[in-house]
C-alpha positions, 0 to 999 in steps of 0.5 A, a space after each residue: 242535080 239528080 239526087 239519085 234513088 234511095 238504097 233498096 231495103 236491105 232483105 233478110 238472108 232468109 228472105 232472099 235465100 231461096 236462090 242462094 240454096 239452090 231451090 227453084 220453081 217447080 210444079 206440083 202445088 201442094 202435091 209437090 211434096 211426096 207424100 201429100 194428096 189433095 182434092 177439091 169438089 163441090 159438096 153443097 155448101 154453095 148454091 152453084 154447083 159449078 163452084 167448088 167448095 170443099 177441099 181435103 189435103 191428106 197425107 200417106 200417114 200422120 206427119 208433123 205438123 205446124 199451124 198459125 191462127 187469127 188473133 181476133 177475138 172473134 175466132 171462128 170455130 174452126 180455129 177453136 177445134 184445129 189450135 189444140 190439134 196442131 199444137 199437139 205437133 202431128 196431124 193427117 188431113 186438113 179439110 177446108 170449106 168455102 161458102 160459110 166461115 162457121 165464125 160466131 156460130 156458138 157451141 153449134 159450130 164448134 159441134 159442126 168443126 168437130 163433126 166434119 172432122 170425125 167424117 174425114 177421119 171414118 171415110 180415111 180410116 184415121 184418128 180424128 184427132 189429127 184431123 185439122 178443119 179451115 172454113 171461110 165464107 159469110 159470118 155468122 151463119 150456122 154451117 150444116 153438116 150434111 155437105 161434108 157427109 155427102 162431100 168427104 166420100 166424093 173427095 176422098 174418092 178424088 184424092 191425087 197428088 198431081 197438080 190437077 188435084 193441087 189446083 182443085 183444092 186451090 180453087 176450092 177455097 176461092 171466096 172473092 178471090 179471081 185467081 187461084 194461088 198456088 206456089 212450089 219449088 224444089 232443091 237439094 239439102 244435105 240431110 242423107 246418110 253421110 250428107 249426101 244431097 236429098 231433094 226436097 220439095 215445098 208447096 202450097 197454097 192460100 186464099 186471100 182477097 179481102 178482110 186482109 190484114 192478117 197479123 198471123 197468116 193469111 185468111 187460109 192457107 196449106 203448106 207441104 214439104 217432103 222434108 223430114 222436119 221435127 214439129 220444133 223445126 216445123 214451128 220455127 220456120 213456119 212462125 219466121 215465114 209468117 211474120 215476114 210476109 203474110 203478116 206484111 200483107 193488107 188489102 184493107 187493114 181488117 183482120 179475118 176471123 177465120 185466119 189460118 195457115 197449116 205447115 204438113 211435113 212428110 218426110 217422104 224425101 228421106 234422109 236424117 230428121 232436120 231439127 233446128 241445128 240440122 245443116 239442112 234447116 236453114 236451106 228449108 227454112 229459106 224455102 218455107 219463106 220463099 214460097 209464103 213471100 210468093 203466096 203473100 204477093 198474090 194475096 195483095 195482087 188479087 186484092 178485091 177490086 185490084 189494079 195494082 200490086 203495091 210494094 212499100 218499103 221503109 228504110 233508116 227507121 229507128 226500130 223495126 216497130 217504127 219501120 213496120 208502124 209507118 208502112 201499113 199507115 201508107 199502105 192503109 191510106 185510102 187516100 194514098 191507094 185512091 190515088 194509085 188507082 188514079 194514076 196520080 203521083 201525089 206524094 204528099 198523101 205518102 208523106 201524110 200517111 208516115 206523119 200520121 201514125 205517131 212515128 218520131 223521125 225528122 221531116 226534114 231527114 225524110 226521103 221518098 221515090 216514088 215508082 222508082 223516082 225521087 219525089 222528096 230529098 231532105 222533107 222537100 219536093 224533087 221536080 218531076 216529070 208528070 208524064 214520065 210518071 203516067 207512063 211508070 203507073 202503066 206498070 203492074 207493081 208499083 214501088 213505094 220507098 221512104 227512108 226516115 233517117 232516123 236508123 237502120 231498120 227496115 220493114 216492107 209491106 204489100 198492099 193493092 190499090 182501092 178501087 170502085 170495085 172494091 166497094 162494088 164487092 164488099 157491098 153486094 158479099 151477102 147479096 
């Protein structure tokens, strides 16, 4: 008897609503939004002159901004500087460096972060309080100011609103990432005169490959839109997106000291202001969510040493919290992740990871599907074709679905397999 597969996870309306509202992929990355320019250059944070290490994203004028930051108590100096500034809801520029996290660097690190924003403001001719800063790289090493002094003028002279400039900025924040991560979409919303449609864009880039279980956003993320969002609407849309995208990615269960996600809304597309009650808000929120989800999947797929993107769906949980707990327990299980790397359809490791995490459920109400194949029903194994399972492991994405039979709540988490290369990358990180 074929037991059938588990019904797919019910996707929240906003999460899958981007296409419903008519948004589709477009070119441009962070520069897809009108009123945004970007640059990525080598400033000297890294020794290798062939590696860019300074990114700059600038709005043509002060605009609406929103941000979320790490919950790690060892939060880096840039987070300490940017958090209160972003709370004001207005910004014009974001400067980011790779190669040095400026974390665990004390008052000196804060002074350097502040000084970097003053350098940017001086060259751009804007208010330092409207410049946000982010860093990524090695923790506990003083961050020199000299690369900002030489690199920022070069970056400002290179600012452009082209796809190439957007790509350069995305590359400049990479650390152990093997590829840049960029997404952009466009669509129309009813925000013109008397509800006339206006074309708007959402785009962005993210970096992150290791030390990833963000619990806020991801390591570094910059988003932009030319929709005329209010500060409240921008914050609400970003926070909602972060909670079910970046907060549902884990590579290795570690939360960085520097996690920051920024959203700039220039309003350059025109039309009436979009607040929480606007007819256009659901569409913009869906587009922001869609971009964040695409970027989150790119992080998991490019996890350090990864060969597979793994999607873990938990359904039939008593509460969302229970579903999240089980999903992360499976996604963070070294035994599950190494089994996937070894192309071993060992569903017992999935069951064990679900059962160990303290969530109450009846094992004899539990079902598991691995790569679309029923492997457990009512707590008992279902015969499977090992050769067929080996063939399925050749796919780039490995889906795991577990039904707890305890309710209607669900959760989705993205992760990757655990490989020999992960150990090599992190064993050699500082050497």
